[in-house]
C-alpha positions as protocol buffer text, in pm:
chain_id: "A"
residue {
  index: 1
  type: UNK
  ca { x: 4339 y: 11660 z: -2234 }
}
residue {
  index: 2
  type: UNK
  ca { x: 4270 y: 11461 z: -1919 }
}
residue {
  index: 3
  type: UNK
  ca { x: 4076 y: 11201 z: -2112 }
}
residue {
  index: 4
  type: UNK
  ca { x: 4374 y: 11175 z: -2361 }
}
residue {
  index: 5
  type: UNK
  ca { x: 4616 y: 11125 z: -2070 }
}
residue {
  index: 6
  type: UNK
  ca { x: 4400 y: 10871 z: -1908 }
}
residue {
  index: 7
  type: UNK
  ca { x: 4374 y: 10676 z: -2230 }
}
residue {
  index: 8
  type: UNK
  ca { x: 4752 y: 10680 z: -2279 }
}
residue {
  index: 9
  type: UNK
  ca { x: 4812 y: 10564 z: -1913 }
}
residue {
  index: 10
  type: UNK
  ca { x: 4542 y: 10298 z: -1904 }
}
residue {
  index: 11
  type: UNK
  ca { x: 4534 y: 10161 z: -2270 }
}
residue {
  index: 12
  type: UNK
  ca { x: 4883 y: 10229 z: -2394 }
}
residue {
  index: 13
  type: UNK
  ca { x: 5107 y: 10195 z: -2089 }
}
residue {
  index: 14
  type: UNK
  ca { x: 4873 y: 9994 z: -1867 }
}
residue {
  index: 15
  type: UNK
  ca { x: 4741 y: 9784 z: -2150 }
}
residue {
  index: 16
  type: UNK
  ca { x: 4405 y: 9742 z: -1995 }
}
residue {
  index: 17
  type: UNK
  ca { x: 4278 y: 9606 z: -2315 }
}
residue {
  index: 18
  type: UNK
  ca { x: 4523 y: 9322 z: -2280 }
}
residue {
  index: 19
  type: UNK
  ca { x: 4383 y: 9227 z: -1942 }
}
residue {
  index: 20
  type: UNK
  ca { x: 4034 y: 9227 z: -2098 }
}
residue {
  index: 21
  type: UNK
  ca { x: 4151 y: 9021 z: -2385 }
}
residue {
  index: 22
  type: UNK
  ca { x: 4319 y: 8764 z: -2152 }
}
residue {
  index: 23
  type: UNK
  ca { x: 4004 y: 8747 z: -1943 }
}
residue {
  index: 24
  type: UNK
  ca { x: 3794 y: 8692 z: -2258 }
}
residue {
  index: 25
  type: UNK
  ca { x: 4025 y: 8424 z: -2371 }
}
residue {
  index: 26
  type: UNK
  ca { x: 4009 y: 8235 z: -2048 }
}
residue {
  index: 27
  type: UNK
  ca { x: 3626 y: 8267 z: -2047 }
}
residue {
  index: 28
  type: UNK
  ca { x: 3611 y: 8132 z: -2392 }
}
residue {
  index: 29
  type: UNK
  ca { x: 3789 y: 7824 z: -2270 }
}
residue {
  index: 30
  type: UNK
  ca { x: 3517 y: 7774 z: -2018 }
}
residue {
  index: 31
  type: UNK
  ca { x: 3715 y: 7895 z: -1716 }
}
residue {
  index: 32
  type: UNK
  ca { x: 3568 y: 8107 z: -1437 }
}
residue {
  index: 33
  type: UNK
  ca { x: 3792 y: 8417 z: -1389 }
}
residue {
  index: 34
  type: UNK
  ca { x: 3635 y: 8463 z: -1037 }
}
residue {
  index: 35
  type: UNK
  ca { x: 3799 y: 8136 z: -935 }
}
residue {
  index: 36
  type: UNK
  ca { x: 4125 y: 8202 z: -752 }
}
residue {
  index: 37
  type: UNK
  ca { x: 4341 y: 7970 z: -971 }
}
residue {
  index: 38
  type: UNK
  ca { x: 4204 y: 8117 z: -1286 }
}
residue {
  index: 39
  type: UNK
  ca { x: 4244 y: 8470 z: -1151 }
}
residue {
  index: 40
  type: UNK
  ca { x: 4610 y: 8395 z: -1065 }
}
residue {
  index: 41
  type: UNK
  ca { x: 4659 y: 8268 z: -1426 }
}
residue {
  index: 42
  type: UNK
  ca { x: 4492 y: 8581 z: -1567 }
}
residue {
  index: 43
  type: UNK
  ca { x: 4718 y: 8807 z: -1353 }
}
residue {
  index: 44
  type: UNK
  ca { x: 5017 y: 8610 z: -1450 }
}
residue {
  index: 45
  type: UNK
  ca { x: 4957 y: 8607 z: -1830 }
}
residue {
  index: 46
  type: UNK
  ca { x: 4857 y: 8972 z: -1845 }
}
residue {
  index: 47
  type: UNK
  ca { x: 5159 y: 9104 z: -1644 }
}
residue {
  index: 48
  type: UNK
  ca { x: 5403 y: 8877 z: -1824 }
}
residue {
  index: 49
  type: UNK
  ca { x: 5299 y: 8985 z: -2155 }
}
residue {
  index: 50
  type: UNK
  ca { x: 5267 y: 9360 z: -2066 }
}
residue {
  index: 51
  type: UNK
  ca { x: 5608 y: 9381 z: -1900 }
}
residue {
  index: 52
  type: UNK
  ca { x: 5777 y: 9184 z: -2174 }
}
residue {
  index: 53
  type: UNK
  ca { x: 5643 y: 9416 z: -2446 }
}
residue {
  index: 54
  type: UNK
  ca { x: 5732 y: 9731 z: -2247 }
}
residue {
  index: 55
  type: UNK
  ca { x: 6075 y: 9583 z: -2150 }
}
residue {
  index: 56
  type: UNK
  ca { x: 6183 y: 9504 z: -2514 }
}
residue {
  index: 57
  type: UNK
  ca { x: 6067 y: 9832 z: -2649 }
}
residue {
  index: 58
  type: UNK
  ca { x: 6217 y: 10037 z: -2371 }
}
residue {
  index: 59
  type: UNK
  ca { x: 6548 y: 9862 z: -2368 }
}
residue {
  index: 60
  type: UNK
  ca { x: 6588 y: 9895 z: -2744 }
}
residue {
  index: 61
  type: UNK
  ca { x: 6527 y: 10269 z: -2730 }
}
residue {
  index: 62
  type: UNK
  ca { x: 6737 y: 10327 z: -2427 }
}
residue {
  index: 63
  type: UNK
  ca { x: 7018 y: 10115 z: -2555 }
}
residue {
  index: 64
  type: UNK
  ca { x: 7025 y: 10315 z: -2879 }
}
residue {
  index: 65
  type: UNK
  ca { x: 7048 y: 10630 z: -2666 }
}
residue {
  index: 66
  type: UNK
  ca { x: 7319 y: 10473 z: -2458 }
}
residue {
  index: 67
  type: UNK
  ca { x: 7539 y: 10396 z: -2759 }
}
residue {
  index: 68
  type: UNK
  ca { x: 7625 y: 10773 z: -2761 }
}
residue {
  index: 69
  type: UNK
  ca { x: 7761 y: 10764 z: -2407 }
}
residue {
  index: 70
  type: UNK
  ca { x: 8056 y: 10525 z: -2364 }
}
residue {
  index: 71
  type: UNK
  ca { x: 8273 y: 10595 z: -2056 }
}
residue {
  index: 72
  type: UNK
  ca { x: 8528 y: 10823 z: -2227 }
}
residue {
  index: 73
  type: UNK
  ca { x: 8261 y: 11041 z: -2385 }
}
residue {
  index: 74
  type: UNK
  ca { x: 8063 y: 11049 z: -2062 }
}
residue {
  index: 75
  type: UNK
  ca { x: 8384 y: 11169 z: -1894 }
}
residue {
  index: 76
  type: UNK
  ca { x: 8422 y: 11450 z: -2151 }
}
residue {
  index: 77
  type: UNK
  ca { x: 8061 y: 11557 z: -2093 }
}
residue {
  index: 78
  type: UNK
  ca { x: 8101 y: 11554 z: -1722 }
}
residue {
  index: 79
  type: UNK
  ca { x: 8427 y: 11741 z: -1741 }
}
residue {
  index: 80
  type: UNK
  ca { x: 8229 y: 12054 z: -1838 }
}
residue {
  index: 81
  type: UNK
  ca { x: 8059 y: 12054 z: -1500 }
}
residue {
  index: 82
  type: UNK
  ca { x: 8187 y: 12102 z: -1153 }
}
residue {
  index: 83
  type: UNK
  ca { x: 8074 y: 12037 z: -797 }
}
residue {
  index: 84
  type: UNK
  ca { x: 7730 y: 11901 z: -733 }
}
residue {
  index: 85
  type: UNK
  ca { x: 7626 y: 11963 z: -1089 }
}
residue {
  index: 86
  type: UNK
  ca { x: 7859 y: 11686 z: -1198 }
}
residue {
  index: 87
  type: UNK
  ca { x: 7676 y: 11448 z: -957 }
}
residue {
  index: 88
  type: UNK
  ca { x: 7344 y: 11558 z: -1098 }
}
residue {
  index: 89
  type: UNK
  ca { x: 7466 y: 11488 z: -1462 }
}
residue {
  index: 90
  type: UNK
  ca { x: 7600 y: 11147 z: -1355 }
}
residue {
  index: 91
  type: UNK
  ca { x: 7269 y: 11063 z: -1184 }
}
residue {
  index: 92
  type: UNK
  ca { x: 7088 y: 11156 z: -1500 }
}
residue {
  index: 93
  type: UNK
  ca { x: 7322 y: 10945 z: -1711 }
}
residue {
  index: 94
  type: UNK
  ca { x: 7239 y: 10656 z: -1489 }
}
residue {
  index: 95
  type: UNK
  ca { x: 6875 y: 10686 z: -1605 }
}
residue {
  index: 96
  type: UNK
  ca { x: 6959 y: 10571 z: -1959 }
}
residue {
  index: 97
  type: UNK
  ca { x: 7120 y: 10241 z: -1852 }
}
residue {
  index: 98
  type: UNK
  ca { x: 6846 y: 9968 z: -1863 }
}
residue {
  index: 99
  type: UNK
  ca { x: 7038 y: 9740 z: -1624 }
}
residue {
  index: 100
  type: UNK
  ca { x: 7006 y: 9569 z: -1292 }
}
residue {
  index: 101
  type: UNK
  ca { x: 7247 y: 9660 z: -1021 }
}
residue {
  index: 102
  type: UNK
  ca { x: 7503 y: 9383 z: -1107 }
}
residue {
  index: 103
  type: UNK
  ca { x: 7516 y: 9495 z: -1468 }
}
residue {
  index: 104
  type: UNK
  ca { x: 7570 y: 9853 z: -1364 }
}
residue {
  index: 105
  type: UNK
  ca { x: 7890 y: 9769 z: -1178 }
}
residue {
  index: 106
  type: UNK
  ca { x: 8108 y: 9711 z: -1482 }
}
residue {
  index: 107
  type: UNK
  ca { x: 8005 y: 10059 z: -1614 }
}
residue {
  index: 108
  type: UNK
  ca { x: 8088 y: 10197 z: -1265 }
}
residue {
  index: 109
  type: UNK
  ca { x: 8439 y: 10039 z: -1296 }
}
residue {
  index: 110
  type: UNK
  ca { x: 8465 y: 10180 z: -1655 }
}
residue {
  index: 111
  type: UNK
  ca { x: 8379 y: 10535 z: -1523 }
}
residue {
  index: 112
  type: UNK
  ca { x: 8623 y: 10498 z: -1230 }
}
residue {
  index: 113
  type: UNK
  ca { x: 8904 y: 10372 z: -1476 }
}
residue {
  index: 114
  type: UNK
  ca { x: 8822 y: 10676 z: -1703 }
}
residue {
  index: 115
  type: UNK
  ca { x: 8926 y: 10899 z: -1415 }
}
residue {
  index: 116
  type: UNK
  ca { x: 8589 y: 11032 z: -1290 }
}
residue {
  index: 117
  type: UNK
  ca { x: 8571 y: 11132 z: -926 }
}
residue {
  index: 118
  type: UNK
  ca { x: 8459 y: 10861 z: -693 }
}
residue {
  index: 119
  type: UNK
  ca { x: 8151 y: 11054 z: -570 }
}
residue {
  index: 120
  type: UNK
  ca { x: 8037 y: 11105 z: -938 }
}
residue {
  index: 121
  type: UNK
  ca { x: 8065 y: 10733 z: -1011 }
}
residue {
  index: 122
  type: UNK
  ca { x: 7856 y: 10651 z: -708 }
}
residue {
  index: 123
  type: UNK
  ca { x: 7594 y: 10900 z: -814 }
}
residue {
  index: 124
  type: UNK
  ca { x: 7572 y: 10695 z: -1131 }
}
residue {
  index: 125
  type: UNK
  ca { x: 7579 y: 10364 z: -954 }
}
residue {
  index: 126
  type: UNK
  ca { x: 7284 y: 10456 z: -735 }
}
residue {
  index: 127
  type: UNK
  ca { x: 7071 y: 10600 z: -1006 }
}
residue {
  index: 128
  type: UNK
  ca { x: 7133 y: 10338 z: -1265 }
}
residue {
  index: 129
  type: UNK
  ca { x: 6942 y: 10050 z: -1130 }
}
residue {
  index: 130
  type: UNK
  ca { x: 6703 y: 10250 z: -917 }
}
residue {
  index: 131
  type: UNK
  ca { x: 6555 y: 10508 z: -1162 }
}
residue {
  index: 132
  type: UNK
  ca { x: 6619 y: 10414 z: -1531 }
}
residue {
  index: 133
  type: UNK
  ca { x: 6369 y: 10536 z: -1789 }
}
residue {
  index: 134
  type: UNK
  ca { x: 6214 y: 10186 z: -1809 }
}
residue {
  index: 135
  type: UNK
  ca { x: 6108 y: 10203 z: -1432 }
}
residue {
  index: 136
  type: UNK
  ca { x: 5947 y: 10539 z: -1505 }
}
residue {
  index: 137
  type: UNK
  ca { x: 5722 y: 10400 z: -1785 }
}
residue {
  index: 138
  type: UNK
  ca { x: 5641 y: 10078 z: -1597 }
}
residue {
  index: 139
  type: UNK
  ca { x: 5558 y: 10271 z: -1279 }
}
residue {
  index: 140
  type: UNK
  ca { x: 5339 y: 10502 z: -1478 }
}
residue {
  index: 141
  type: UNK
  ca { x: 5154 y: 10195 z: -1615 }
}
residue {
  index: 142
  type: UNK
  ca { x: 5062 y: 10081 z: -1261 }
}
residue {
  index: 143
  type: UNK
  ca { x: 5076 y: 10363 z: -1019 }
}
residue {
  index: 144
  type: UNK
  ca { x: 5010 y: 10657 z: -1235 }
}
residue {
  index: 145
  type: UNK
  ca { x: 5228 y: 10943 z: -1366 }
}
residue {
  index: 146
  type: UNK
  ca { x: 5245 y: 11139 z: -1048 }
}
residue {
  index: 147
  type: UNK
  ca { x: 5390 y: 10851 z: -840 }
}
residue {
  index: 148
  type: UNK
  ca { x: 5626 y: 10752 z: -1122 }
}
residue {
  index: 149
  type: UNK
  ca { x: 5765 y: 11106 z: -1163 }
}
residue {
  index: 150
  type: UNK
  ca { x: 5814 y: 11162 z: -785 }
}
residue {
  index: 151
  type: UNK
  ca { x: 5967 y: 10815 z: -749 }
}
residue {
  index: 152
  type: UNK
  ca { x: 6228 y: 10892 z: -1014 }
}
residue {
  index: 153
  type: UNK
  ca { x: 6287 y: 11244 z: -868 }
}
residue {
  index: 154
  type: UNK
  ca { x: 6354 y: 11112 z: -516 }
}
residue {
  index: 155
  type: UNK
  ca { x: 6575 y: 10841 z: -662 }
}
residue {
  index: 156
  type: UNK
  ca { x: 6782 y: 11094 z: -840 }
}
residue {
  index: 157
  type: UNK
  ca { x: 6800 y: 11297 z: -513 }
}
residue {
  index: 158
  type: UNK
  ca { x: 6930 y: 10999 z: -325 }
}
residue {
  index: 159
  type: UNK
  ca { x: 7190 y: 10940 z: -601 }
}
residue {
  index: 160
  type: UNK
  ca { x: 7311 y: 11298 z: -588 }
}
residue {
  index: 161
  type: UNK
  ca { x: 7324 y: 11325 z: -211 }
}
residue {
  index: 162
  type: UNK
  ca { x: 7486 y: 10978 z: -180 }
}
residue {
  index: 163
  type: UNK
  ca { x: 7759 y: 11058 z: -429 }
}
residue {
  index: 164
  type: UNK
  ca { x: 7822 y: 11402 z: -283 }
}
residue {
  index: 165
  type: UNK
  ca { x: 7857 y: 11262 z: 66 }
}
residue {
  index: 166
  type: UNK
  ca { x: 8105 y: 11005 z: -58 }
}
residue {
  index: 167
  type: UNK
  ca { x: 8294 y: 11278 z: -237 }
}
residue {
  index: 168
  type: UNK
  ca { x: 8300 y: 11498 z: 78 }
}
residue {
  index: 169
  type: UNK
  ca { x: 8426 y: 11199 z: 291 }
}
residue {
  index: 170
  type: UNK
  ca { x: 8726 y: 11170 z: 53 }
}
residue {
  index: 171
  type: UNK
  ca { x: 8671 y: 10794 z: -3 }
}
residue {
  index: 172
  type: UNK
  ca { x: 8895 y: 10777 z: -319 }
}
residue {
  index: 173
  type: UNK
  ca { x: 9155 y: 10569 z: -124 }
}
residue {
  index: 174
  type: UNK
  ca { x: 8900 y: 10296 z: -69 }
}
residue {
  index: 175
  type: UNK
  ca { x: 8866 y: 10215 z: -440 }
}
residue {
  index: 176
  type: UNK
  ca { x: 9074 y: 9914 z: -521 }
}
residue {
  index: 177
  type: UNK
  ca { x: 9405 y: 9999 z: -693 }
}
residue {
  index: 178
  type: UNK
  ca { x: 9358 y: 9785 z: -990 }
}
residue {
  index: 179
  type: UNK
  ca { x: 9042 y: 9988 z: -1076 }
}
residue {
  index: 180
  type: UNK
  ca { x: 9223 y: 10323 z: -1059 }
}
residue {
  index: 181
  type: UNK
  ca { x: 9523 y: 10209 z: -1269 }
}
residue {
  index: 182
  type: UNK
  ca { x: 9336 y: 9998 z: -1530 }
}
residue {
  index: 183
  type: UNK
  ca { x: 9291 y: 10267 z: -1782 }
}
residue {
  index: 184
  type: UNK
  ca { x: 8983 y: 10253 z: -2019 }
}
residue {
  index: 185
  type: UNK
  ca { x: 8892 y: 10115 z: -2343 }
}
residue {
  index: 186
  type: UNK
  ca { x: 8656 y: 10344 z: -2534 }
}
residue {
  index: 187
  type: UNK
  ca { x: 8430 y: 10291 z: -2834 }
}
residue {
  index: 188
  type: UNK
  ca { x: 8444 y: 10605 z: -3063 }
}
residue {
  index: 189
  type: UNK
  ca { x: 8070 y: 10651 z: -3071 }
}
residue {
  index: 190
  type: UNK
  ca { x: 8079 y: 10923 z: -3335 }
}
residue {
  index: 191
  type: UNK
  ca { x: 8226 y: 10652 z: -3583 }
}
residue {
  index: 192
  type: UNK
  ca { x: 7927 y: 10430 z: -3524 }
}
residue {
  index: 193
  type: UNK
  ca { x: 7669 y: 10441 z: -3810 }
}
residue {
  index: 194
  type: UNK
  ca { x: 7305 y: 10440 z: -3743 }
}
residue {
  index: 195
  type: UNK
  ca { x: 7291 y: 10077 z: -3844 }
}
residue {
  index: 196
  type: UNK
  ca { x: 7570 y: 9991 z: -3597 }
}
residue {
  index: 197
  type: UNK
  ca { x: 7368 y: 10169 z: -3323 }
}
residue {
  index: 198
  type: UNK
  ca { x: 7052 y: 9978 z: -3422 }
}
residue {
  index: 199
  type: UNK
  ca { x: 7234 y: 9649 z: -3419 }
}
residue {
  index: 200
  type: UNK
  ca { x: 7397 y: 9738 z: -3075 }
}
residue {
  index: 201
  type: UNK
  ca { x: 7043 y: 9826 z: -2944 }
}
residue {
  index: 202
  type: UNK
  ca { x: 6898 y: 9494 z: -3069 }
}
residue {
  index: 203
  type: UNK
  ca { x: 7185 y: 9299 z: -2913 }
}
residue {
  index: 204
  type: UNK
  ca { x: 7143 y: 9484 z: -2577 }
}
residue {
  index: 205
  type: UNK
  ca { x: 6769 y: 9423 z: -2596 }
}
residue {
  index: 206
  type: UNK
  ca { x: 6816 y: 9042 z: -2647 }
}
residue {
  index: 207
  type: UNK
  ca { x: 7098 y: 9008 z: -2396 }
}
residue {
  index: 208
  type: UNK
  ca { x: 6915 y: 9204 z: -2119 }
}
residue {
  index: 209
  type: UNK
  ca { x: 6584 y: 9029 z: -2192 }
}
residue {
  index: 210
  type: UNK
  ca { x: 6744 y: 8684 z: -2160 }
}
residue {
  index: 211
  type: UNK
  ca { x: 6898 y: 8782 z: -1822 }
}
residue {
  index: 212
  type: UNK
  ca { x: 6581 y: 8960 z: -1692 }
}
residue {
  index: 213
  type: UNK
  ca { x: 6302 y: 8735 z: -1819 }
}
residue {
  index: 214
  type: UNK
  ca { x: 6345 y: 8461 z: -1553 }
}
residue {
  index: 215
  type: UNK
  ca { x: 6307 y: 8727 z: -1285 }
}
residue {
  index: 216
  type: UNK
  ca { x: 6001 y: 8865 z: -1453 }
}
residue {
  index: 217
  type: UNK
  ca { x: 5840 y: 8513 z: -1434 }
}
residue {
  index: 218
  type: UNK
  ca { x: 5936 y: 8481 z: -1069 }
}
residue {
  index: 219
  type: UNK
  ca { x: 5821 y: 8835 z: -980 }
}
residue {
  index: 220
  type: UNK
  ca { x: 5492 y: 8800 z: -1166 }
}
residue {
  index: 221
  type: UNK
  ca { x: 5441 y: 8455 z: -1014 }
}
residue {
  index: 222
  type: UNK
  ca { x: 5495 y: 8590 z: -662 }
}
residue {
  index: 223
  type: UNK
  ca { x: 5271 y: 8887 z: -746 }
}
residue {
  index: 224
  type: UNK
  ca { x: 4984 y: 8655 z: -868 }
}
residue {
  index: 225
  type: UNK
  ca { x: 5006 y: 8450 z: -538 }
}
residue {
  index: 226
  type: UNK
  ca { x: 4999 y: 8771 z: -328 }
}
residue {
  index: 227
  type: UNK
  ca { x: 4712 y: 8912 z: -546 }
}
residue {
  index: 228
  type: UNK
  ca { x: 4480 y: 8614 z: -522 }
}
residue {
  index: 229
  type: UNK
  ca { x: 4579 y: 8410 z: -227 }
}
residue {
  index: 230
  type: UNK
  ca { x: 4725 y: 8637 z: 55 }
}
residue {
  index: 231
  type: UNK
  ca { x: 4443 y: 8792 z: 264 }
}
residue {
  index: 232
  type: UNK
  ca { x: 4437 y: 9172 z: 262 }
}
residue {
  index: 233
  type: UNK
  ca { x: 4456 y: 9201 z: 642 }
}
residue {
  index: 234
  type: UNK
  ca { x: 4782 y: 8999 z: 647 }
}
residue {
  index: 235
  type: UNK
  ca { x: 4953 y: 9243 z: 418 }
}
residue {
  index: 236
  type: UNK
  ca { x: 4789 y: 9544 z: 583 }
}
residue {
  index: 237
  type: UNK
  ca { x: 4907 y: 9427 z: 924 }
}
residue {
  index: 238
  type: UNK
  ca { x: 5274 y: 9385 z: 818 }
}
residue {
  index: 239
  type: UNK
  ca { x: 5315 y: 9659 z: 561 }
}
residue {
  index: 240
  type: UNK
  ca { x: 5022 y: 9885 z: 621 }
}
residue {
  index: 241
  type: UNK
  ca { x: 4982 y: 10200 z: 830 }
}
residue {
  index: 242
  type: UNK
  ca { x: 4924 y: 10000 z: 1154 }
}
residue {
  index: 243
  type: UNK
  ca { x: 5286 y: 9891 z: 1145 }
}
residue {
  index: 244
  type: UNK
  ca { x: 5519 y: 10199 z: 1208 }
}
residue {
  index: 245
  type: UNK
  ca { x: 5825 y: 9974 z: 1116 }
}
residue {
  index: 246
  type: UNK
  ca { x: 5678 y: 9863 z: 788 }
}
residue {
  index: 247
  type: UNK
  ca { x: 5920 y: 10075 z: 583 }
}
residue {
  index: 248
  type: UNK
  ca { x: 6230 y: 9941 z: 778 }
}
residue {
  index: 249
  type: UNK
  ca { x: 6099 y: 9585 z: 746 }
}
residue {
  index: 250
  type: UNK
  ca { x: 6040 y: 9613 z: 369 }
}
residue {
  index: 251
  type: UNK
  ca { x: 6380 y: 9766 z: 312 }
}
residue {
  index: 252
  type: UNK
  ca { x: 6558 y: 9492 z: 507 }
}
residue {
  index: 253
  type: UNK
  ca { x: 6356 y: 9213 z: 338 }
}
residue {
  index: 254
  type: UNK
  ca { x: 6439 y: 9359 z: -8 }
}
residue {
  index: 255
  type: UNK
  ca { x: 6826 y: 9378 z: 34 }
}
residue {
  index: 256
  type: UNK
  ca { x: 6901 y: 9001 z: -1 }
}
residue {
  index: 257
  type: UNK
  ca { x: 6671 y: 8955 z: -296 }
}
residue {
  index: 258
  type: UNK
  ca { x: 6821 y: 8967 z: -644 }
}
residue {
  index: 259
  type: UNK
  ca { x: 6597 y: 9114 z: -914 }
}
residue {
  index: 260
  type: UNK
  ca { x: 6564 y: 9429 z: -1113 }
}
residue {
  index: 261
  type: UNK
  ca { x: 6287 y: 9682 z: -1146 }
}
residue {
  index: 262
  type: UNK
  ca { x: 6106 y: 9479 z: -1409 }
}
residue {
  index: 263
  type: UNK
  ca { x: 6079 y: 9169 z: -1183 }
}
residue {
  index: 264
  type: UNK
  ca { x: 6000 y: 9381 z: -870 }
}
residue {
  index: 265
  type: UNK
  ca { x: 5712 y: 9587 z: -999 }
}
residue {
  index: 266
  type: UNK
  ca { x: 5454 y: 9301 z: -1018 }
}
residue {
  index: 267
  type: UNK
  ca { x: 5523 y: 9214 z: -659 }
}
residue {
  index: 268
  type: UNK
  ca { x: 5497 y: 9588 z: -561 }
}
residue {
  index: 269
  type: UNK
  ca { x: 5167 y: 9612 z: -756 }
}
residue {
  index: 270
  type: UNK
  ca { x: 5016 y: 9320 z: -572 }
}
residue {
  index: 271
  type: UNK
  ca { x: 5130 y: 9435 z: -222 }
}
residue {
  index: 272
  type: UNK
  ca { x: 4999 y: 9784 z: -290 }
}
residue {
  index: 273
  type: UNK
  ca { x: 4653 y: 9666 z: -397 }
}
residue {
  index: 274
  type: UNK
  ca { x: 4653 y: 9435 z: -89 }
}
residue {
  index: 275
  type: UNK
  ca { x: 4681 y: 9725 z: 147 }
}
residue {
  index: 276
  type: UNK
  ca { x: 5053 y: 9795 z: 180 }
}
residue {
  index: 277
  type: UNK
  ca { x: 5140 y: 10159 z: 213 }
}
residue {
  index: 278
  type: UNK
  ca { x: 5291 y: 10322 z: -107 }
}
residue {
  index: 279
  type: UNK
  ca { x: 5611 y: 10434 z: 66 }
}
residue {
  index: 280
  type: UNK
  ca { x: 5668 y: 10086 z: 211 }
}
residue {
  index: 281
  type: UNK
  ca { x: 5617 y: 9921 z: -127 }
}
residue {
  index: 282
  type: UNK
  ca { x: 5856 y: 10175 z: -304 }
}
residue {
  index: 283
  type: UNK
  ca { x: 6116 y: 10121 z: -25 }
}
residue {
  index: 284
  type: UNK
  ca { x: 6100 y: 9747 z: -92 }
}
residue {
  index: 285
  type: UNK
  ca { x: 6154 y: 9806 z: -465 }
}
residue {
  index: 286
  type: UNK
  ca { x: 6447 y: 10057 z: -411 }
}
residue {
  index: 287
  type: UNK
  ca { x: 6625 y: 9811 z: -167 }
}
residue {
  index: 288
  type: UNK
  ca { x: 6591 y: 9530 z: -423 }
}
residue {
  index: 289
  type: UNK
  ca { x: 6717 y: 9720 z: -714 }
}
residue {
  index: 290
  type: UNK
  ca { x: 6995 y: 9907 z: -540 }
}
residue {
  index: 291
  type: UNK
  ca { x: 7119 y: 9694 z: -258 }
}
residue {
  index: 292
  type: UNK
  ca { x: 7082 y: 9325 z: -364 }
}
residue {
  index: 293
  type: UNK
  ca { x: 7329 y: 9094 z: -210 }
}
residue {
  index: 294
  type: UNK
  ca { x: 7478 y: 8968 z: -529 }
}
residue {
  index: 295
  type: UNK
  ca { x: 7562 y: 9319 z: -641 }
}
residue {
  index: 296
  type: UNK
  ca { x: 7714 y: 9412 z: -310 }
}
residue {
  index: 297
  type: UNK
  ca { x: 7940 y: 9098 z: -352 }
}
residue {
  index: 298
  type: UNK
  ca { x: 8036 y: 9222 z: -699 }
}
residue {
  index: 299
  type: UNK
  ca { x: 8097 y: 9579 z: -575 }
}
residue {
  index: 300
  type: UNK
  ca { x: 8325 y: 9446 z: -298 }
}
residue {
  index: 301
  type: UNK
  ca { x: 8569 y: 9337 z: -568 }
}
residue {
  index: 302
  type: UNK
  ca { x: 8598 y: 9698 z: -684 }
}
residue {
  index: 303
  type: UNK
  ca { x: 8594 y: 9885 z: -347 }
}
residue {
  index: 304
  type: UNK
  ca { x: 8725 y: 9822 z: 0 }
}
residue {
  index: 305
  type: UNK
  ca { x: 8496 y: 9729 z: 295 }
}
residue {
  index: 306
  type: UNK
  ca { x: 8477 y: 10079 z: 440 }
}
residue {
  index: 307
  type: UNK
  ca { x: 8349 y: 10240 z: 121 }
}
residue {
  index: 308
  type: UNK
  ca { x: 8105 y: 9962 z: 66 }
}
residue {
  index: 309
  type: UNK
  ca { x: 7975 y: 10008 z: 425 }
}
residue {
  index: 310
  type: UNK
  ca { x: 7935 y: 10377 z: 364 }
}
residue {
  index: 311
  type: UNK
  ca { x: 7756 y: 10313 z: 32 }
}
residue {
  index: 312
  type: UNK
  ca { x: 7521 y: 10074 z: 194 }
}
residue {
  index: 313
  type: UNK
  ca { x: 7446 y: 10303 z: 494 }
}
residue {
  index: 314
  type: UNK
  ca { x: 7375 y: 10602 z: 270 }
}
residue {
  index: 315
  type: UNK
  ca { x: 7142 y: 10414 z: 48 }
}
residue {
  index: 316
  type: UNK
  ca { x: 6963 y: 10236 z: 329 }
}
residue {
  index: 317
  type: UNK
  ca { x: 6897 y: 10552 z: 529 }
}
residue {
  index: 318
  type: UNK
  ca { x: 6790 y: 10735 z: 213 }
}
residue {
  index: 319
  type: UNK
  ca { x: 6555 y: 10463 z: 108 }
}
residue {
  index: 320
  type: UNK
  ca { x: 6392 y: 10443 z: 456 }
}
residue {
  index: 321
  type: UNK
  ca { x: 6354 y: 10833 z: 470 }
}
residue {
  index: 322
  type: UNK
  ca { x: 6184 y: 10829 z: 124 }
}
residue {
  index: 323
  type: UNK
  ca { x: 5958 y: 10544 z: 228 }
}
residue {
  index: 324
  type: UNK
  ca { x: 5828 y: 10726 z: 530 }
}
residue {
  index: 325
  type: UNK
  ca { x: 5789 y: 11054 z: 328 }
}
residue {
  index: 326
  type: UNK
  ca { x: 5578 y: 10879 z: 73 }
}
residue {
  index: 327
  type: UNK
  ca { x: 5359 y: 10715 z: 349 }
}
residue {
  index: 328
  type: UNK
  ca { x: 5305 y: 11057 z: 511 }
}
residue {
  index: 329
  type: UNK
  ca { x: 5201 y: 11219 z: 186 }
}
residue {
  index: 330
  type: UNK
  ca { x: 5031 y: 10917 z: 24 }
}
residue {
  index: 331
  type: UNK
  ca { x: 4688 y: 11068 z: 12 }
}
residue {
  index: 332
  type: UNK
  ca { x: 4812 y: 11372 z: -172 }
}
residue {
  index: 333
  type: UNK
  ca { x: 5016 y: 11168 z: -422 }
}
residue {
  index: 334
  type: UNK
  ca { x: 4780 y: 10887 z: -508 }
}
């Protein structure tokens, strides 16, 4: 059973065969893969192809599932639950949206317009970019199943706690009035045929891929530079166990960067294998995907400054706490 799982993780998700194929191809061209430039090229080609294949497959599947959950139908589902259970379901719904933080905000607005409580909509908004199903699979392909599952679990916990706190603070009045009075337009998902859903999934896959692919190229390019050119002791000194403020630093560095989980993972992978602590790397990823500056600018159009500040504070504190916990228990997790 363990051998079967290792094969699935290494050859299916991790596509180690692809890395060997790229290496063999470069060698056939007379290039020495031990050379830094060639090594960077190998890292770049392997990661771009692997992430692109996984990205397209995952977004197609997840978009097909998502076609069953437009805002009004999600509201009906959530209406059967009360209290913190509603936040839990909203956070779980966020996992089936294969979007970056900026793309999640229109859905957040749709949920708010549909009349969902503000805390519930924020549980969705936190979980959607941070812990989608795509991130679970990609994290499994690099860091292993245990790290991936724990990452998703703690992301959902942050989403549930964050939304619950916002609910308890009665922040409804800090949502812009035009959002609350907009009403909602719904697609009657039961009327969609299987063909309609497949077409929708294909369109979402192509649309998301076009938006995300440039960031994959940038992320993998940065990862290739870190992997082959940045000395390990540099990374270890800044983001390793020798720096007690590594988690805070990684979180603050990640906030102004705009990318999604697919463009962030190659950088995280390179940093981790260069000596950065696991929790520090995951905090960096969470900050980028959840608190990017462009998404905060967009969110400001929907909520007032006080609610935006509370949202940022909750997410930042949660990400930092999770980062330190991962660092403390790294030897047990990896």
